[in-house]
Residue frames as a rotation matrix with the C-alpha (Angstrom) as fourth column:
UNK 1
0.161 -0.277 -0.947 -19.89
0.986 0.080 0.145 -46.03
0.036 -0.958 0.286 44.79
UNK 2
0.704 0.128 0.698 -19.98
0.207 -0.978 -0.029 -42.42
0.679 0.165 -0.715 45.98
UNK 3
-0.435 -0.895 -0.101 -17.21
0.507 -0.151 -0.849 -40.57
0.745 -0.420 0.519 47.75
UNK 4
0.669 0.717 -0.195 -18.30
0.528 -0.274 0.804 -39.61
0.523 -0.641 -0.562 51.26
UNK 5
-0.115 -0.822 -0.558 -15.05
0.988 -0.155 0.024 -37.87
-0.106 -0.548 0.830 52.19
UNK 6
0.952 0.306 0.031 -15.19
0.306 -0.952 -0.014 -34.22
0.025 0.022 -0.999 53.12
UNK 7
-0.020 -0.981 0.194 -12.05
0.912 -0.097 -0.399 -32.24
0.410 0.169 0.896 52.27
UNK 8
0.344 0.095 -0.934 -11.05
0.706 -0.682 0.190 -29.29
-0.619 -0.725 -0.302 54.43
UNK 9
0.685 -0.130 0.717 -10.74
0.453 -0.695 -0.559 -25.94
0.571 0.707 -0.417 52.70
UNK 10
-0.307 -0.900 -0.311 -7.56
0.852 -0.114 -0.512 -24.17
0.425 -0.422 0.801 53.79
UNK 11
-0.740 -0.087 0.667 -7.87
-0.103 -0.965 -0.240 -21.41
0.665 -0.246 0.705 56.36
UNK 12
-0.562 0.624 -0.543 -10.30
0.771 0.159 -0.617 -20.40
-0.298 -0.765 -0.570 59.06
UNK 13
-0.593 0.458 0.662 -13.38
0.373 -0.572 0.730 -18.35
0.713 0.680 0.168 58.27
UNK 14
-0.891 0.453 -0.001 -15.63
-0.267 -0.526 -0.807 -15.88
-0.367 -0.719 0.590 60.05
UNK 15
-0.304 0.858 0.413 -19.34
0.471 0.513 -0.718 -16.66
-0.828 -0.024 -0.560 59.90
UNK 16
0.538 0.569 -0.622 -20.02
-0.188 -0.639 -0.746 -13.88
-0.822 0.519 -0.237 57.36
UNK 17
-0.350 -0.726 -0.591 -17.27
-0.830 -0.052 0.556 -15.25
-0.435 0.685 -0.584 55.06
UNK 18
-0.561 0.075 0.825 -18.97
0.068 0.997 -0.045 -18.63
-0.825 0.031 -0.564 54.64
UNK 19
0.528 0.849 0.008 -21.50
0.118 -0.064 -0.991 -17.35
-0.841 0.524 -0.134 52.09
UNK 20
0.566 -0.393 -0.725 -18.61
-0.798 -0.482 -0.361 -16.51
-0.208 0.783 -0.586 49.75
UNK 21
-0.527 -0.840 0.126 -16.95
-0.809 0.542 0.229 -19.93
-0.260 0.019 -0.965 50.10
UNK 22
-0.511 0.427 0.746 -19.92
0.131 0.896 -0.424 -22.20
-0.849 -0.119 -0.514 49.40
UNK 23
-0.793 0.391 -0.468 -22.14
-0.578 -0.239 0.780 -23.04
0.193 0.889 0.416 46.45
UNK 24
0.026 0.950 0.311 -25.55
-0.968 0.102 -0.229 -24.65
-0.249 -0.295 0.922 46.09
UNK 25
0.513 0.213 -0.831 -24.42
-0.630 0.752 -0.196 -27.96
0.583 0.624 0.520 44.58
UNK 26
-0.353 -0.750 -0.560 -21.86
-0.062 0.616 -0.785 -29.30
0.934 -0.242 -0.264 47.08
UNK 27
0.731 0.503 -0.462 -22.28
0.384 0.257 0.887 -30.60
0.564 -0.825 -0.005 50.63
UNK 28
-0.151 -0.771 0.619 -20.57
-0.257 -0.574 -0.777 -28.76
0.955 -0.276 -0.111 53.50
UNK 29
0.513 0.188 -0.838 -19.77
0.784 0.295 0.546 -29.21
0.350 -0.937 0.004 57.16
UNK 30
0.192 -0.408 0.893 -18.88
-0.248 -0.900 -0.358 -26.23
0.949 -0.153 -0.274 59.33
UNK 31
0.366 -0.181 -0.913 -16.90
0.808 0.548 0.215 -26.79
0.461 -0.816 0.347 62.53
UNK 32
0.933 -0.081 0.350 -16.29
-0.242 -0.862 0.446 -24.22
0.266 -0.501 -0.824 65.25
UNK 33
0.275 -0.918 -0.286 -12.54
0.520 0.392 -0.759 -23.89
0.809 0.060 0.585 65.92
UNK 34
-0.413 -0.487 -0.770 -11.80
0.909 -0.275 -0.313 -20.93
-0.059 -0.829 0.556 68.20
UNK 35
0.810 0.585 0.019 -12.62
0.585 -0.811 0.011 -17.38
0.022 0.003 -1.000 69.13
UNK 36
0.016 -0.823 0.568 -10.28
0.564 -0.462 -0.685 -14.48
0.826 0.331 0.456 68.38
UNK 37
-0.720 -0.385 -0.577 -9.05
0.693 -0.375 -0.615 -11.98
0.020 -0.843 0.537 70.96
UNK 38
-0.917 0.397 0.030 -11.69
-0.394 -0.916 0.081 -9.52
0.059 0.062 0.996 69.75
UNK 39
-0.434 0.779 0.453 -14.49
-0.365 0.308 -0.879 -12.08
-0.824 -0.547 0.150 70.20
UNK 40
0.138 0.459 -0.878 -14.99
-0.989 0.020 -0.145 -13.20
-0.049 0.888 0.457 66.58
UNK 41
0.362 0.007 0.932 -15.66
-0.229 0.970 0.082 -16.94
-0.904 -0.243 0.353 66.24
UNK 42
-0.280 -0.518 -0.808 -13.65
-0.948 0.016 0.318 -18.78
-0.152 0.855 -0.495 63.57
UNK 43
0.573 0.597 0.561 -14.80
-0.420 0.802 -0.424 -21.86
-0.704 0.007 0.711 61.69
UNK 44
-0.739 -0.668 0.093 -13.23
-0.308 0.456 0.835 -24.61
-0.600 0.588 -0.542 59.58
UNK 45
0.299 0.839 -0.455 -15.09
-0.820 -0.018 -0.572 -25.51
-0.488 0.544 0.683 56.39
UNK 46
-0.650 -0.414 0.638 -15.24
-0.093 0.875 0.474 -29.00
-0.755 0.249 -0.607 54.89
UNK 47
0.036 0.613 -0.789 -16.56
-0.919 -0.290 -0.267 -29.69
-0.393 0.735 0.553 51.38
UNK 48
-0.462 -0.064 0.885 -17.77
0.242 0.951 0.195 -32.78
-0.853 0.304 -0.423 49.53
UNK 49
-0.810 0.127 -0.573 -18.38
-0.562 -0.450 0.694 -32.32
-0.170 0.884 0.436 45.81
UNK 50
0.192 0.964 0.185 -21.82
-0.697 0.266 -0.666 -33.29
-0.691 -0.001 0.723 44.60
UNK 51
-0.506 -0.400 0.764 -21.70
0.149 0.832 0.535 -36.65
-0.850 0.385 -0.361 42.78
UNK 52
0.491 0.767 0.413 -24.34
0.591 0.055 -0.805 -35.41
-0.641 0.639 -0.426 40.29
UNK 53
0.667 -0.308 -0.678 -21.96
-0.518 -0.846 -0.126 -32.76
-0.535 0.435 -0.724 38.94
UNK 54
-0.359 -0.933 0.036 -19.37
-0.678 0.287 0.677 -35.40
-0.642 0.219 -0.735 38.05
UNK 55
-0.343 0.316 0.885 -21.83
0.459 0.878 -0.135 -37.60
-0.820 0.359 -0.446 36.13
UNK 56
-0.989 0.030 -0.143 -22.75
-0.141 -0.451 0.881 -37.03
-0.038 0.892 0.451 32.52
UNK 57
-0.225 0.973 0.042 -26.45
-0.263 -0.019 -0.965 -36.31
-0.938 -0.228 0.260 32.02
UNK 58
-0.930 -0.064 0.362 -27.93
0.294 0.463 0.836 -38.27
-0.221 0.884 -0.412 29.13
């Protein structure tokens, strides 16, 4: 059985910050939250760890 739960990473992120918060092995969902007074959109980031990383390779 695999875990299909996405866990929210704390904080809100600008679009250009997302590349520093993700990796190539996990699954992510990005949700628009709000726009700042200066017009910058902010996003919430949800992560689900890859099940292949948690399994031992034989």
